[in-house]
Backbone as JSON, one array per atom type, in Angstrom:
{
  "sequence": "MPHRSSSTALVSKEDKDIIRKLFIQKQSLKLLPKKSLTLSELRQVLEAWNEPGTFADVTEAKERIVGCFKQRLDSLNLSFLYLSTLPDVFDGMQHVHYLSIDNNYFSEIPWFLTKLTSLKRLNISSSVLSEVPDFIKEFKQLEFFNVESNQLKKVSEELGRLPKLRMLMLTHNRIMKLPENRHRIKNLELEDQIPLARFGDFSPEFEVR",
  "N": [[0.84, -1.29, -0.22], [0.81, 2.3, -1.2], [2.52, 4.44, 0.79], [1.32, 7.74, 2.04], [2.29, 10.73, 2.04], [3.17, 13.28, 4.5], [2.85, 16.2, 3.21], [1.15, 15.84, 1.47], [-1.07, 14.8, 2.93], [-1.68, 17.6, 4.51], [-2.52, 19.54, 2.41], [-4.56, 18.37, 1.78], [-6.17, 18.27, 4.23], [-5.97, 21.17, 4.49], [-7.56, 21.85, 2.19], [-10.36, 21.02, 2.74], [-10.63, 22.7, 4.65], [-11.19, 24.99, 3.53], [-12.84, 24.21, 2.03], [-15.08, 23.86, 3.76], [-15.59, 26.85, 4.87], [-16.13, 27.6, 2.38], [-18.61, 26.4, 2.78], [-20.04, 27.57, 5.09], [-20.22, 30.31, 4.2], [-21.8, 30.52, 2.18], [-24.07, 29.41, 3.74], [-24.56, 31.54, 5.35], [-24.74, 33.09, 3.29], [-27.34, 32.82, 2.31], [-29.28, 33.63, 4.87], [-29.2, 36.5, 4.71], [-31.55, 39.3, 3.89], [-33.79, 39.41, 1.08], [-32.49, 41.14, -1.87], [-33.59, 44.81, -2.2], [-36.01, 45.32, -4.27], [-35.18, 47.29, -7.23], [-36.6, 50.62, -8.68], [-36.84, 50.29, -11.44], [-36.82, 47.28, -11.69], [-39.11, 46.75, -10.47], [-41.04, 47.78, -11.73], [-41.22, 46.89, -13.93], [-42.13, 43.62, -12.67], [-44.87, 44.83, -12.28], [-45.54, 45.21, -14.6], [-46.15, 42.66, -15.58], [-48.15, 41.73, -14.4], [-50.88, 40.62, -14.52], [-54.62, 40.83, -14.01], [-57.35, 38.13, -13.34], [-59.96, 39.0, -12.78], [-62.7, 40.85, -14.13], [-63.48, 43.28, -13.88], [-61.4, 44.36, -11.99], [-59.37, 47.11, -10.71], [-56.85, 47.49, -12.35], [-54.69, 49.16, -12.73], [-54.93, 51.35, -11.42], [-54.33, 50.29, -8.97], [-51.71, 49.94, -10.03], [-50.5, 52.03, -10.15], [-50.62, 53.22, -7.21], [-49.15, 51.31, -6.24], [-46.54, 51.93, -6.81], [-46.08, 54.52, -6.22], [-46.59, 54.64, -3.69], [-44.14, 53.29, -3.33], [-42.07, 54.99, -4.55], [-42.43, 57.19, -2.76], [-41.66, 56.32, -0.38], [-43.65, 56.12, 1.84], [-45.78, 55.52, 4.52], [-47.98, 54.3, 4.23], [-50.34, 51.99, 2.38], [-53.0, 52.09, 0.47], [-54.94, 49.65, -1.27], [-57.92, 49.32, -1.45], [-61.14, 49.15, -2.47], [-60.51, 47.94, -5.2], [-61.46, 45.52, -6.33], [-59.52, 43.37, -6.62], [-58.22, 40.08, -6.99], [-55.79, 38.74, -6.44], [-52.09, 40.14, -6.09], [-49.45, 41.53, -6.98], [-45.95, 40.06, -6.39], [-44.14, 42.18, -5.09], [-43.34, 43.12, -2.85], [-40.39, 43.48, -1.57], [-38.17, 45.31, 0.26], [-39.73, 47.31, 0.67], [-40.13, 48.15, 3.56], [-40.66, 50.52, 4.71], [-43.72, 50.83, 5.14], [-46.55, 50.95, 7.03], [-49.13, 50.41, 7.2], [-51.6, 48.74, 5.85], [-54.09, 48.63, 3.35], [-56.29, 46.19, 2.43], [-58.88, 45.63, 1.96], [-62.39, 45.17, 0.73], [-62.1, 43.21, -1.51], [-61.43, 40.58, -3.69], [-60.05, 38.69, -2.18], [-58.87, 35.07, -2.05], [-57.14, 33.84, -0.5], [-54.54, 34.96, 1.94], [-52.09, 36.58, 0.95], [-48.74, 35.02, 0.54], [-46.53, 36.55, 0.26], [-46.99, 38.96, 1.51], [-45.55, 39.03, 3.93], [-43.11, 39.7, 3.82], [-43.07, 42.67, 4.57], [-42.29, 43.6, 6.73], [-42.52, 45.53, 9.15], [-45.08, 45.74, 9.18], [-47.81, 47.34, 11.22], [-50.33, 47.8, 11.1], [-53.09, 45.77, 9.51], [-55.75, 45.33, 7.16], [-58.07, 43.17, 5.87], [-60.84, 43.03, 5.09], [-63.93, 42.17, 4.23], [-63.56, 40.56, 2.44], [-63.07, 37.2, 0.65], [-62.0, 35.19, 2.42], [-61.3, 32.15, 3.6], [-59.31, 31.05, 5.53], [-57.12, 31.95, 8.34], [-53.55, 31.86, 7.9], [-51.33, 29.92, 9.07], [-48.51, 31.32, 8.6], [-49.45, 33.52, 9.37], [-47.74, 34.23, 11.85], [-45.46, 35.47, 10.98], [-45.72, 37.89, 11.1], [-44.74, 40.29, 13.12], [-44.92, 42.14, 14.88], [-47.27, 43.27, 14.2], [-50.61, 45.32, 15.06], [-52.93, 45.82, 14.57], [-55.67, 44.16, 13.01], [-57.74, 43.3, 10.95], [-60.54, 41.0, 9.85], [-63.27, 41.06, 9.08], [-66.38, 40.01, 7.81], [-65.67, 38.13, 5.85], [-65.3, 34.56, 4.4], [-64.26, 33.07, 6.57], [-63.62, 30.28, 8.41], [-61.42, 29.11, 9.78], [-59.03, 29.81, 12.17], [-55.73, 30.6, 12.53], [-53.84, 28.82, 14.82], [-51.54, 30.47, 15.86], [-52.22, 33.04, 15.48], [-52.55, 33.69, 17.9], [-50.79, 34.11, 19.22], [-49.16, 36.05, 18.27], [-47.12, 38.81, 19.41], [-47.71, 41.76, 19.48], [-50.56, 41.92, 18.93], [-53.26, 43.91, 19.25], [-55.86, 44.72, 18.65], [-58.52, 42.77, 17.64], [-60.46, 41.63, 14.61], [-63.15, 40.34, 13.79], [-65.68, 39.67, 12.99], [-68.73, 38.86, 11.16], [-68.09, 36.06, 10.24], [-67.69, 32.66, 9.6], [-66.51, 31.46, 11.9], [-66.2, 28.61, 13.95], [-65.13, 28.18, 16.79], [-62.32, 30.05, 18.52], [-58.78, 29.76, 18.52], [-57.19, 27.17, 20.68], [-55.36, 28.03, 22.17], [-56.57, 30.47, 22.74], [-55.79, 31.92, 25.47], [-53.75, 33.27, 25.39], [-53.56, 35.51, 24.65], [-53.13, 38.36, 25.31], [-54.01, 41.1, 24.85], [-55.54, 41.17, 23.9], [-58.42, 42.7, 22.28], [-61.88, 42.36, 21.28], [-63.7, 43.83, 18.93], [-67.52, 44.04, 18.16], [-67.67, 41.53, 18.88], [-68.38, 37.8, 17.03], [-71.48, 36.17, 17.71], [-71.43, 34.01, 20.7], [-72.39, 31.65, 20.81], [-71.49, 30.97, 18.48], [-68.89, 30.93, 18.27], [-68.31, 28.08, 19.96], [-66.9, 26.92, 22.28], [-66.22, 30.18, 23.56], [-64.59, 31.83, 25.03], [-65.57, 33.83, 28.08], [-63.89, 35.63, 29.16], [-63.09, 37.59, 27.61], [-64.13, 39.15, 26.62], [-65.35, 42.1, 25.4], [-65.63, 45.24, 26.6]],
  "CA": [[-0.19, -0.16, -0.14], [1.47, 3.5, -0.87], [2.42, 5.93, 1.81], [0.65, 9.19, 1.28], [3.46, 12.05, 2.42], [2.74, 14.24, 5.41], [2.55, 17.18, 2.67], [-0.56, 15.29, 0.99], [-2.24, 14.87, 4.27], [-1.72, 18.7, 5.11], [-3.15, 19.54, 1.27], [-5.98, 17.26, 2.22], [-6.76, 19.3, 5.4], [-6.2, 22.78, 3.94], [-8.8, 21.87, 0.87], [-11.16, 20.63, 3.52], [-10.72, 23.73, 5.62], [-11.78, 25.86, 2.07], [-14.52, 23.61, 1.71], [-16.18, 24.07, 5.03], [-15.24, 27.94, 4.82], [-17.38, 28.46, 1.42], [-19.93, 25.83, 2.63], [-20.29, 28.4, 5.46], [-20.64, 31.69, 3.5], [-23.31, 30.04, 1.27], [-25.45, 29.25, 4.16], [-24.8, 32.96, 5.62], [-25.69, 34.11, 2.28], [-29.51, 32.27, 2.28], [-29.81, 34.09, 5.97], [-29.37, 37.32, 4.02], [-32.45, 39.59, 3.51], [-33.45, 39.5, -0.05], [-31.98, 42.53, -2.26], [-34.87, 45.41, -2.63], [-36.4, 45.55, -5.77], [-35.34, 48.84, -7.7], [-38.14, 51.19, -9.27], [-37.28, 49.64, -12.8], [-37.8, 46.03, -11.6], [-41.04, 47.24, -9.63], [-42.41, 48.53, -13.31], [-41.17, 45.1, -14.8], [-43.09, 42.71, -12.45], [-46.06, 45.05, -12.08], [-46.03, 45.3, -16.1], [-46.07, 41.35, -15.77], [-49.17, 41.46, -13.34], [-52.31, 40.75, -14.78], [-55.78, 40.63, -12.78], [-58.41, 37.45, -13.98], [-61.25, 39.57, -12.73], [-63.06, 41.81, -15.18], [-63.58, 44.93, -13.32], [-60.13, 45.01, -11.43], [-58.87, 48.36, -11.48], [-55.07, 46.84, -12.1], [-54.23, 50.29, -13.56], [-54.99, 52.29, -10.61], [-53.3, 49.26, -8.15], [-50.44, 49.55, -9.51], [-50.2, 53.9, -9.61], [-50.62, 53.29, -5.69], [-47.85, 50.58, -5.77], [-45.42, 52.65, -7.05], [-46.73, 56.25, -5.54], [-45.97, 54.14, -2.29], [-42.28, 52.93, -3.52], [-41.12, 56.11, -4.48], [-42.11, 58.65, -1.99], [-41.63, 55.42, 1.18], [-45.15, 56.0, 2.43], [-45.69, 54.33, 5.71], [-49.53, 53.21, 4.23], [-50.68, 51.81, 1.51], [-54.12, 51.65, 0.46], [-55.67, 49.13, -2.45], [-58.89, 48.89, -0.91], [-62.36, 48.78, -3.29], [-59.96, 47.88, -6.73], [-62.05, 44.46, -6.86], [-58.48, 42.44, -6.94], [-58.07, 38.86, -6.3], [-54.3, 38.62, -6.67], [-51.83, 40.93, -6.2], [-47.98, 41.48, -7.28], [-44.81, 39.98, -5.35], [-43.25, 43.72, -4.81], [-42.97, 44.1, -1.4], [-38.82, 43.37, -1.14], [-37.64, 46.54, 0.49], [-40.75, 48.48, 1.46], [-40.22, 47.88, 5.45], [-41.45, 51.77, 5.52], [-44.93, 49.92, 5.2], [-46.77, 50.26, 8.36], [-50.7, 50.4, 7.18], [-52.1, 48.21, 4.97], [-55.62, 48.13, 3.56], [-56.51, 45.87, 1.09], [-60.24, 44.95, 2.07], [-63.14, 45.27, -0.36], [-61.57, 42.92, -2.86], [-62.08, 39.32, -3.77], [-58.95, 37.79, -2.0], [-59.45, 33.98, -0.84], [-55.95, 33.6, 0.79], [-53.84, 35.99, 2.56], [-50.45, 36.43, -0.12], [-47.71, 34.79, 1.96], [-45.35, 37.63, 0.11], [-46.98, 40.14, 2.46], [-44.68, 38.6, 5.02], [-41.89, 41.09, 3.58], [-43.62, 43.69, 5.17], [-41.73, 43.54, 8.43], [-42.68, 46.45, 10.01], [-46.65, 46.13, 9.31], [-48.28, 47.37, 12.25], [-52.02, 47.74, 10.62], [-53.57, 45.13, 8.14], [-57.21, 45.24, 6.79], [-58.72, 42.39, 4.65], [-62.0, 42.61, 5.69], [-64.61, 42.07, 3.37], [-63.2, 39.52, 0.86], [-63.61, 35.9, 0.63], [-61.03, 34.36, 2.69], [-61.37, 31.18, 4.45], [-58.64, 30.65, 6.61], [-56.19, 32.89, 8.53], [-52.98, 30.53, 7.82], [-49.85, 29.65, 10.11], [-47.84, 32.38, 8.7], [-49.49, 35.0, 10.07], [-47.07, 34.55, 13.13], [-44.48, 36.48, 10.97], [-46.41, 40.1, 11.44], [-44.28, 39.96, 14.64], [-45.47, 43.66, 14.94], [-48.97, 43.75, 13.9], [-51.28, 45.61, 16.3], [-54.6, 46.13, 14.23], [-55.69, 42.93, 12.08], [-59.45, 43.06, 10.15], [-60.56, 40.02, 8.73], [-64.47, 40.94, 9.22], [-67.05, 39.82, 6.61], [-65.28, 37.21, 4.68], [-66.02, 33.27, 5.03], [-63.28, 32.48, 7.61], [-63.77, 29.02, 9.39], [-60.65, 28.42, 10.42], [-58.17, 31.02, 12.55], [-54.49, 29.96, 12.8], [-53.19, 29.23, 16.59], [-50.32, 31.48, 15.81], [-52.7, 34.29, 15.43], [-52.83, 33.82, 19.81], [-48.68, 34.15, 19.28], [-48.38, 37.68, 18.12], [-46.7, 39.7, 20.58], [-48.38, 43.05, 19.96], [-51.66, 42.71, 18.56], [-54.33, 44.69, 20.28], [-57.4, 44.47, 18.42], [-58.7, 41.53, 16.02], [-61.97, 42.25, 13.89], [-63.49, 38.9, 13.03], [-67.24, 39.9, 12.88], [-69.73, 38.06, 10.29], [-67.32, 34.87, 9.38], [-68.29, 31.22, 9.62], [-65.82, 30.64, 12.5], [-66.84, 28.19, 15.3], [-64.32, 28.64, 17.8], [-61.4, 30.55, 18.65], [-57.74, 28.75, 18.69], [-56.99, 26.31, 21.86], [-54.31, 29.27, 22.73], [-56.3, 31.92, 22.56], [-55.85, 32.42, 26.7], [-52.38, 33.51, 25.51], [-53.37, 36.51, 23.8], [-53.32, 39.0, 27.14], [-54.19, 42.22, 25.6], [-56.48, 41.34, 22.61], [-59.9, 43.16, 22.34], [-62.8, 41.98, 20.11], [-64.89, 44.74, 18.78], [-68.47, 43.71, 17.51], [-67.24, 39.96, 18.12], [-69.4, 37.11, 16.79], [-72.03, 36.03, 18.9], [-70.97, 33.56, 21.94], [-72.81, 30.52, 20.01], [-70.63, 30.61, 16.93], [-67.64, 30.55, 18.88], [-68.31, 27.26, 20.68], [-66.49, 27.39, 23.87], [-65.25, 31.0, 23.11], [-64.47, 32.79, 26.83], [-66.26, 35.42, 28.62], [-62.94, 36.8, 29.67], [-62.46, 37.95, 26.18], [-65.63, 39.81, 26.09], [-65.35, 43.94, 25.37], [-66.47, 45.72, 27.99]],
  "C": [[0.93, 1.45, 0.27], [1.32, 4.37, 0.41], [2.36, 7.03, 1.54], [1.77, 10.08, 2.6], [2.51, 13.14, 3.39], [2.09, 15.41, 4.96], [0.98, 17.03, 1.98], [-1.59, 15.42, 1.89], [-2.55, 16.12, 4.15], [-2.53, 19.59, 4.22], [-4.59, 19.34, 2.0], [-7.12, 18.62, 3.14], [-6.94, 20.58, 5.18], [-7.9, 22.62, 2.68], [-10.16, 21.61, 1.91], [-11.62, 22.0, 4.45], [-11.4, 24.7, 4.67], [-13.19, 25.3, 2.29], [-15.65, 24.12, 2.01], [-16.41, 25.56, 5.1], [-16.67, 28.03, 3.82], [-18.53, 27.69, 1.81], [-20.57, 27.07, 3.65], [-20.98, 30.0, 5.38], [-21.74, 31.3, 2.85], [-24.17, 30.01, 2.26], [-25.05, 30.34, 4.9], [-25.55, 33.75, 4.55], [-27.34, 33.63, 2.11], [-29.92, 33.64, 3.57], [-29.98, 35.66, 5.47], [-30.43, 37.74, 3.83], [-32.44, 39.84, 1.95], [-32.83, 41.09, -0.98], [-33.19, 43.33, -2.6], [-34.59, 45.38, -3.83], [-36.01, 47.08, -6.24], [-36.79, 49.57, -8.24], [-38.25, 50.32, -10.61], [-37.8, 47.98, -12.52], [-38.49, 45.92, -10.84], [-42.32, 47.45, -10.9], [-42.28, 46.75, -13.79], [-41.7, 44.13, -14.28], [-44.51, 43.56, -12.5], [-46.7, 44.86, -14.01], [-46.39, 44.16, -16.37], [-47.53, 41.23, -15.63], [-50.52, 41.47, -13.91], [-53.55, 40.02, -13.74], [-56.94, 39.56, -13.4], [-59.98, 38.54, -14.06], [-61.34, 40.81, -13.85], [-62.94, 43.11, -15.28], [-62.48, 45.54, -12.37], [-59.87, 46.04, -11.91], [-57.34, 48.49, -11.37], [-54.33, 48.17, -12.08], [-54.09, 51.4, -12.41], [-54.53, 51.62, -9.29], [-52.14, 49.52, -8.69], [-49.71, 51.43, -9.6], [-49.86, 53.8, -8.47], [-49.36, 52.64, -5.49], [-46.68, 51.76, -5.49], [-45.8, 53.69, -6.7], [-46.1, 55.74, -4.33], [-44.35, 54.09, -2.07], [-41.71, 53.78, -3.48], [-41.33, 57.1, -3.66], [-41.84, 57.69, -0.78], [-42.84, 56.26, 2.06], [-45.04, 54.92, 3.24], [-47.1, 53.58, 5.14], [-49.34, 53.13, 2.64], [-51.67, 51.28, 1.18], [-54.65, 50.88, -1.36], [-57.37, 48.59, -2.09], [-60.07, 49.43, -2.16], [-61.03, 48.93, -5.02], [-60.65, 46.82, -7.09], [-60.96, 43.43, -7.42], [-58.86, 41.18, -6.25], [-56.36, 38.5, -6.15], [-53.45, 40.06, -6.42], [-50.31, 40.49, -5.84], [-46.77, 40.66, -6.21], [-44.07, 41.07, -5.56], [-42.54, 44.46, -4.14], [-41.39, 44.02, -0.82], [-38.52, 44.81, -0.92], [-38.74, 47.57, 0.85], [-41.13, 47.86, 3.07], [-40.24, 49.43, 5.88], [-43.28, 51.81, 5.63], [-45.56, 49.95, 6.45], [-48.15, 49.8, 8.44], [-50.79, 49.72, 5.87], [-53.34, 47.79, 4.73], [-55.54, 47.55, 1.83], [-58.25, 45.49, 1.0], [-60.92, 45.44, 0.58], [-62.57, 44.77, -1.66], [-61.91, 41.23, -2.92], [-60.42, 38.34, -3.34], [-59.47, 36.32, -1.65], [-58.48, 33.34, -0.3], [-55.74, 35.19, 1.02], [-52.25, 35.97, 1.58], [-49.85, 36.42, 1.14], [-46.68, 35.88, 1.51], [-45.3, 38.87, 1.31], [-46.39, 40.01, 3.67], [-43.34, 39.32, 5.34], [-42.21, 42.11, 4.15], [-43.53, 43.78, 6.92], [-41.97, 44.36, 9.23], [-44.5, 46.94, 9.94], [-47.03, 46.38, 10.86], [-49.92, 46.97, 11.94], [-52.06, 46.58, 9.47], [-55.05, 45.17, 7.79], [-57.07, 44.67, 5.36], [-60.08, 42.27, 4.66], [-62.87, 42.96, 4.06], [-64.46, 41.51, 1.97], [-63.7, 38.16, 0.72], [-62.75, 34.93, 1.03], [-61.64, 33.57, 3.15], [-61.04, 30.76, 5.31], [-57.45, 31.78, 6.96], [-54.9, 31.94, 8.67], [-51.73, 30.88, 9.06], [-48.79, 30.49, 10.1], [-48.0, 33.66, 8.68], [-48.75, 35.6, 11.29], [-45.83, 35.3, 12.43], [-44.6, 37.83, 10.63], [-46.01, 40.15, 12.57], [-44.65, 41.7, 15.07], [-46.47, 44.59, 14.6], [-49.61, 44.25, 15.1], [-52.46, 45.64, 16.18], [-55.0, 44.78, 12.98], [-57.5, 42.73, 11.98], [-59.65, 42.29, 9.3], [-62.07, 39.91, 8.98], [-64.9, 40.46, 8.07], [-65.99, 39.48, 5.25], [-65.92, 35.93, 5.1], [-64.68, 32.53, 5.63], [-63.8, 31.27, 8.36], [-62.92, 28.36, 9.99], [-59.62, 29.48, 10.83], [-57.04, 29.76, 13.12], [-54.06, 29.74, 14.44], [-52.23, 29.82, 16.64], [-51.02, 32.65, 15.57], [-52.54, 34.43, 17.33], [-51.71, 34.18, 20.1], [-47.97, 35.64, 18.88], [-48.11, 38.12, 18.96], [-47.38, 41.05, 21.15], [-49.52, 43.45, 19.48], [-52.38, 43.13, 19.81], [-55.45, 44.76, 20.11], [-57.04, 43.28, 16.76], [-60.26, 41.77, 15.92], [-62.11, 40.93, 13.49], [-65.44, 39.05, 12.79], [-67.47, 39.46, 11.24], [-68.73, 37.23, 9.4], [-68.19, 34.01, 10.36], [-67.38, 30.53, 10.94], [-66.52, 30.23, 13.87], [-66.61, 28.07, 16.62], [-62.71, 29.48, 17.66], [-60.36, 29.31, 18.83], [-57.93, 27.98, 20.18], [-56.21, 27.5, 22.51], [-54.72, 30.38, 23.02], [-56.26, 32.84, 24.36], [-54.31, 33.46, 26.82], [-52.77, 35.04, 24.8], [-54.44, 37.62, 25.03], [-53.94, 40.15, 26.73], [-55.02, 42.41, 24.12], [-58.28, 41.56, 22.9], [-60.61, 42.74, 21.06], [-64.09, 42.48, 19.84], [-65.93, 43.93, 17.76], [-68.21, 42.25, 17.74], [-68.59, 39.21, 17.81], [-69.97, 36.61, 17.44], [-71.31, 34.52, 19.55], [-71.42, 32.14, 21.23], [-72.33, 29.92, 18.98], [-69.29, 30.36, 17.36], [-67.98, 28.91, 19.52], [-68.32, 27.51, 22.32], [-65.81, 28.68, 24.26], [-65.27, 31.18, 24.82], [-64.56, 33.67, 27.12], [-65.18, 36.43, 29.12], [-62.34, 37.43, 28.85], [-63.54, 38.51, 25.32], [-65.11, 41.47, 26.36], [-65.95, 44.22, 26.15], [-66.56, 47.23, 28.03]]
}
């Protein structure tokens, strides 16, 4: 059996160290936030965005999104535009604290809204949502959440873990009961709550006073 020289073994060890460092760098890059869109890139994405709804006012929606992006506004209002989809253009829009997309036709909450990491108020009322998904937990700064007048049947347990949530509006839905961990919601107020019978074992300690 040929004898391996110490220099060969040393090179092999150095190669392994280099590979290990490159791997660590690659993993670190995955943790970095995605590069913010430029205005040009934003316009390209918006140009490709098409709405299936005949009555959707996509032109107005695009203008509002561009205006919010350019002026770095803290609020974005896309209400009453008859939209059923949104474009994935929210990278780098951490300046948005208030988002209103109520009175549209959303059947689900777009996951990429979680890129709005500074969001404090989210209004998706008067739409056709069927559930509040688990990724709601990503809205760490959320204080106000309005999903009334939808078709909600399910509310994620993660909703009860939002640390800053102060107002949750759930009226006019089809929810049978609140999440099992509802007692963790220390500062929650239910405005115009759904009748108790529709919540099953709804706890009276959460009644609005």
